[in-house]
N, C-alpha and C positions, 0 to 999 in steps of 0.2 A: 917150661911153661908151655904149655899149649899155645899156638897164633889163633887170637877168638877174632881177627880181621874177617870177613866175608868173601866169599869167592865172589870173581867177578861174572857171569853170566855172557856170554861173547852175545855181541846185535846181530841179529837177524836183519838182512835188509828185505826189505818187502819186496815178491817178484816184482812187481812195476817197475822198480827205482832201477830194476839192468837196462831196460827197455829203454835206453837214453835214445837222441837225434840219431844218433851215429850208429851203433848198434841197426837201428828199424833202417838206417838207408844204404847203408852194407846187405841188411838182408834181400832189402828192395832189389838190389842188383845184382845178387846170386842169381833170384827169382827171376829174376830177368835172362839171363844167360843162359837155363836151363831151359825157358820158354825158348828161349831161340835156336839152342840145339835141338830141342825137338821137334821144331818143325825144316831144322836142315836136314837132319835125319828121312825124317817123313817125305819132304821136296826130293830126297836122292834116293828113295824108295822108289816114288813116283817115275822116277826118271828110269828106272829099271824095264817098267810096264809096257815100255811103250812098243813095238814089235815087229809094227808094218814098215814097209816101207814101199810109201805114195809115189806113182807113177800118173804125173800134170800132165799138160800141155796143149797145143792147140791137134785138131784133129788132123792125120796122116802126119805124125811126126815119128812116129815110130814103139808106142806104148807098146802097142800089144805084142808088137813083135818082142820087143825084147823082154817080156814076161814070158813069152811064150818059150826063149831061147834060154834062158833060167829055167823054168818050169820044166823043161820038155826035151830042151837037148835040140831042139830044130824050130823054123820056123814057120807055123799052120799059117794054110790060109786065112786072111783075115779082111774086115771090112770095117767100115767105121763101126764103133765102139757107138750102141746107143745106152746101152747099162754097163754099171760096172764088173770087171773080173776081178777075180781073187784066187787064190791061192798059194799053198804053203812053200818055200823053198828053205832045201839045206846048205844054210850058207857056210857049216863048218863042223865038226865032228860034232860039239860042242852047244852049236845054234846053230837054234828052225826059224827064219822067218816067214812073213805075213806080206806077199806082193800085192798091190792092189794099183788097178789099172781105172784111172776117171776118166768115163769119154771126157773128150774137148768141143763136143756139141757148147755155144757161147750158154742156150738154154739147160745147160746139165752141167756145166763144166764147178758150177760153184759145189758140188755133192760132196767136193773134197772133204770138206770143213766139216763135217759130219765126222769123217775120218782121224780128226788130227786128235783129240782124249788120247788116241790109240797107236797116233804115231810115231815113229823115231828120226825118220828120217824121210824127205821128200827128193825124187828126181824129175825136175822141168826138164821136159823132152823136147827139143827141137829139132825140126829140119833143118839142117844145115845150109842147106844147099835151096832151098826155096825160100829161105825167113824174108830177103828182101823184098818179095812180092805180096807177101801180107804182114808187114816188122812191124808195124803199127796196131795189129789185131793181137797178135801175138806180143806184145809189151802189155797190151791192155791186161791178157789171161794175166803174164806175168805178177801185174800190180796187182792185181785180186789177190795174188797169193802172198807177196809182200805184207798185203795189208793186214792179211787176216795173220801171220805169225806176228807184226808187234802190238795187237791187238787180243793177244791172248793173256788168260788173267796170270798173275803172279803166279799161282800155285799149279798149273800147269807148264809143262818143261817144253822148249820151246824146239822144234823138231829140227835135222840141220838138215840144211840145202845143199843142192846140188843141180847146177843147171847143164845137162845134156845133151849134146851136139853130135845131133849123129848123123847118120848114113854120111863123116867124114872119110869115108872109102873112097867116093866118088871126086874129091877133090884130086887132082892131078898138081904133081911138083915139078918141077924142068931139075934138070942136070946139076946146074949151077948153084940151086938153091939146097941145104941144107937142112931147111924147115917140112917137118911129117904133115902128112895130108892130117890127122888129128888135131897138131896145132894151131893148121890155116884156119880150120875150120871152126877152132875156139876161139879163135882171136877175131875171126870175120863176127860167129854168133853175139859175144860180149861186146864189141865194140858197137853194130848198130842196135843193138838192147837195151847200150849204157844213150843214145842219141835219142831213141827214143821214149826214152823212160824221162828225160830229161826233157824233152818237148811235155810230158803229160805236170813233169812238176812245176814248170816254166808258166803252164796254161794253170794250175792252181794256184799259184802264187799270185798270179796278174788277174784272180779271178777270174778267167776266162772259162764258160765250161766246155769241158774234155766231152762232150757227147759228137760221134762221130768220127772219132779219132783209130776207135776200132770196130770189130765187126755190131754189137750193139750198144754200142755205150756204157757207160757207165757214171754213177753216181760224182759228184767233182769234188764232194767233201771224202777222198777215201785218202786216210795217212798212207804211211810204210816207206815215203822215199825218202825220209831222213838221211842227208851226211853230213859226217864231223868237216866239211869243209870249209876253205874259207868264205868269206863272201862273197858273188858271183863266178864262183867256178859251176862248173858243171857237174851230172850225177856221175859216179862211180862206183862199180860194184866194188871194188878195194876200201873204200870208204864210209859203205851203207851204215849205216847205225844201230841198227839191226841183227849185225852178228855178222861170221862166215860165212863168206858162199865160194863155193868150191866150182871148180870148172873140169868137164870131164868129154872126153870125143869118142864118140864109139862109133861102131858097123853093126846090127842087130842081125846082117849077112852073114857072120862067122860067130861058129859057134865059142863058147867062154870055155878057155881050157881049165880043168878042173887040177892042172900043174902047175907049176909054174915055169916057164921053159922063157929061152931064148928069144923067142917069135911069140910076141902074144897076140891072140886073136883078140876079134873085133868089142869083147865084150868087156873084156881084161883089165881096163885104166877103174867102170864103175864097181867093178868086182871088189878091185883092191881098194877101192875109196870106202863101198859096202861094210869091208869088214874091221876097216877102223871105225868107223860110225854107229854100226849096230852092235 
């Protein structure tokens, strides 16, 4: 006899039943991860777009001389710049960069902010021999740069920063000292700028107007001097919360060598830094 029992039809669950709170939460998490990944990829691509090495700093520090040495291989007659200078420089067989020199005159020096969207690295050039004469003005100028870097939007990559103690060849060492002229210049520039930037930071935290500390005076609400230090300690470049700050000692009176040799020339320390950061 045949089986007369009715066949059972498989139950089909409605589509909405598959979207439980757990699956919805998991899907939202996956979508969020994808959005974050896309953001990071786009940010990394923006990092690679910056091709400019920006030279900033007070007048007579040697910015134009450094640009001339890199671009033309020799120091050309220069005078205080009143407009930006720009040129291309072949950093390596696979890398050509733009070098721009911004005037250091107090009324023109803030032009560097216009170049920041396409800047990969900044060199703050200081005459290491004369910094003690105008230390407050130099610190004011550097404060502007630090403030600008820490004020960049999250979507914009922060350029690398190197402080260039220029004209280091004018420093004399004694026969009993093993310290190189370049190291002496760096130590002098670093200690003087840390002292002056601490004065500016202390003035701000104490509610004192800092106008008059430099050539033109700046608004007292500028930030950029935050450090991860313990309460009461002084400003230190090594503890700056804005990122890493490098120092090199240079002399634009000497031609940078195209080949690595035992005796490096005056701009080779800067050239090596650029190769690592551009």
